[in-house]
Backbone as CSV, one residue per row, in Angstrom:
resi,resn,N_x,N_y,N_z,CA_x,CA_y,CA_z,C_x,C_y,C_z
1,UNK,14.367,5.670,-2.527,13.061,6.300,-2.514,12.421,6.138,-3.895
2,UNK,11.184,5.695,-3.891,10.440,5.498,-5.130,9.785,6.816,-5.539
3,UNK,9.938,7.211,-6.803,9.349,8.466,-7.248,8.608,8.338,-8.580
4,UNK,8.351,7.117,-9.046,7.606,6.966,-10.299,6.158,7.403,-10.080
5,UNK,5.518,7.857,-11.126,4.128,8.306,-10.999,3.186,7.198,-10.540
6,UNK,3.287,5.958,-11.065,2.403,4.904,-10.561,2.601,4.627,-9.057
7,UNK,3.863,4.608,-8.610,4.147,4.376,-7.195,3.531,5.489,-6.350
8,UNK,3.737,6.729,-6.759,3.211,7.864,-5.999,1.685,7.879,-6.004
9,UNK,1.069,7.445,-7.091,-0.397,7.390,-7.146,-0.943,6.365,-6.156
10,UNK,-0.335,5.192,-6.110,-0.783,4.161,-5.159,-0.519,4.620,-3.731
11,UNK,0.655,5.199,-3.498,0.977,5.699,-2.156,-0.014,6.774,-1.723
12,UNK,-0.385,7.658,-2.624,-1.365,8.695,-2.313,-2.706,8.068,-1.943
13,UNK,-3.113,7.041,-2.672,-4.389,6.367,-2.410,-4.396,5.693,-1.036
14,UNK,-3.371,4.898,-0.747,-3.364,4.185,0.539,-3.173,5.156,1.700
15,UNK,-2.444,6.246,1.477,-2.273,7.252,2.522,-3.592,7.938,2.835
16,UNK,-4.374,8.234,1.799,-5.680,8.872,2.012,-6.607,7.972,2.827
17,UNK,-6.587,6.673,2.546,-7.421,5.731,3.301,-6.936,5.622,4.749
18,UNK,-5.628,5.450,4.922,-5.067,5.278,6.271,-5.229,6.535,7.115
19,UNK,-5.232,7.700,6.486,-5.342,8.961,7.225,-6.684,9.111,7.932
20,UNK,-7.665,8.314,7.545,-8.975,8.359,8.204,-8.946,7.675,9.561
21,UNK,-7.921,6.874,9.810,-7.770,6.182,11.095,-6.854,7.016,11.975
22,UNK,-7.367,7.573,13.070,-6.542,8.442,13.916,-5.363,7.714,14.572
23,UNK,-5.412,6.393,14.641,-4.318,5.636,15.255,-3.242,5.222,14.252
24,UNK,-3.497,5.408,12.963,-2.521,5.009,11.940,-1.338,5.972,11.951
25,UNK,-0.134,5.418,11.882,1.060,6.273,11.852,1.964,5.969,10.666
26,UNK,1.744,4.836,9.986,2.539,4.457,8.822,1.655,3.717,7.823
27,UNK,2.102,3.707,6.559,1.443,2.905,5.528,2.492,2.093,4.786
28,UNK,2.041,0.983,4.239,2.855,0.121,3.398,1.876,-0.635,2.511
29,UNK,2.266,-0.897,1.262,1.357,-1.629,0.385,2.102,-2.717,-0.369
30,UNK,1.323,-3.673,-0.840,1.855,-4.811,-1.592,1.057,-4.945,-2.883
31,UNK,1.746,-5.210,-3.977,1.090,-5.583,-5.223,1.259,-7.084,-5.368
32,UNK,0.160,-7.784,-5.606,0.201,-9.241,-5.665,-0.674,-9.751,-6.801
33,UNK,-0.333,-10.925,-7.277,-1.117,-11.593,-8.311,-1.912,-12.713,-7.655
34,UNK,-3.229,-12.673,-7.842,-4.115,-13.683,-7.285,-4.261,-14.842,-8.267
35,UNK,-4.480,-16.030,-7.729,-4.725,-17.209,-8.558,-6.218,-17.501,-8.677
36,UNK,-7.038,-16.544,-8.264,-8.487,-16.685,-8.379,-9.151,-16.840,-7.023
37,UNK,-10.411,-16.534,-6.987,-11.186,-16.552,-5.743,-11.235,-17.947,-5.126
38,UNK,-11.355,-18.962,-5.927,-11.507,-20.321,-5.412,-10.185,-21.065,-5.251
39,UNK,-9.080,-20.407,-5.525,-7.775,-21.056,-5.439,-7.316,-21.184,-3.993
40,UNK,-6.648,-22.288,-3.696,-6.039,-22.473,-2.375,-4.625,-21.901,-2.336
41,UNK,-4.114,-21.477,-3.491,-2.770,-20.910,-3.552,-2.757,-19.493,-3.008
42,UNK,-1.665,-19.165,-2.313,-1.504,-17.805,-1.822,-1.132,-16.893,-2.991
43,UNK,-1.517,-15.638,-2.917,-1.123,-14.706,-3.984,0.403,-14.600,-4.064
44,UNK,0.902,-14.330,-5.262,2.333,-14.106,-5.468,2.617,-12.625,-5.310
45,UNK,3.493,-12.277,-4.383,3.862,-10.878,-4.176,4.787,-10.451,-5.306
46,UNK,4.394,-9.381,-5.984,5.170,-8.838,-7.088,6.033,-7.674,-6.604
47,UNK,5.498,-6.898,-5.669,6.201,-5.721,-5.172,5.730,-5.418,-3.761
48,UNK,6.652,-5.045,-2.888,6.327,-4.626,-1.526,6.970,-3.262,-1.306
49,UNK,6.157,-2.274,-0.960,6.671,-0.921,-0.770,7.431,-0.824,0.551
50,UNK,8.149,0.256,0.667,8.745,0.584,1.955,7.658,1.113,2.885
51,UNK,8.032,1.301,4.131,7.087,1.876,5.094,7.175,3.393,4.985
52,UNK,6.003,4.045,5.001,5.940,5.495,4.888,5.193,6.060,6.086
53,UNK,5.845,6.970,6.752,5.236,7.623,7.917,4.157,8.597,7.438
54,UNK,3.022,8.594,8.122,1.959,9.535,7.784,2.337,10.916,8.295
55,UNK,1.973,11.937,7.532,2.337,13.306,7.864,1.627,13.828,9.101
56,UNK,2.171,14.900,9.626,1.610,15.552,10.826,0.400,16.410,10.503
57,UNK,0.154,16.693,9.225,-0.909,17.620,8.853,-2.295,16.995,8.805
58,UNK,-2.428,15.748,9.298,-3.733,15.098,9.220,-4.628,15.702,10.211
């Protein structure tokens, strides 16, 4: 389980966005490095979070 403040801040942000969708039941996020808007290269994934179930209190 990730408990660092940066991880929890990002998780809080994506959870708040996903909670607006009544059909959403889980969240997961990826941190990636882009090679630029015009690049044909795919972004490099730096970190992929675990899946987190959305709470019942929504």
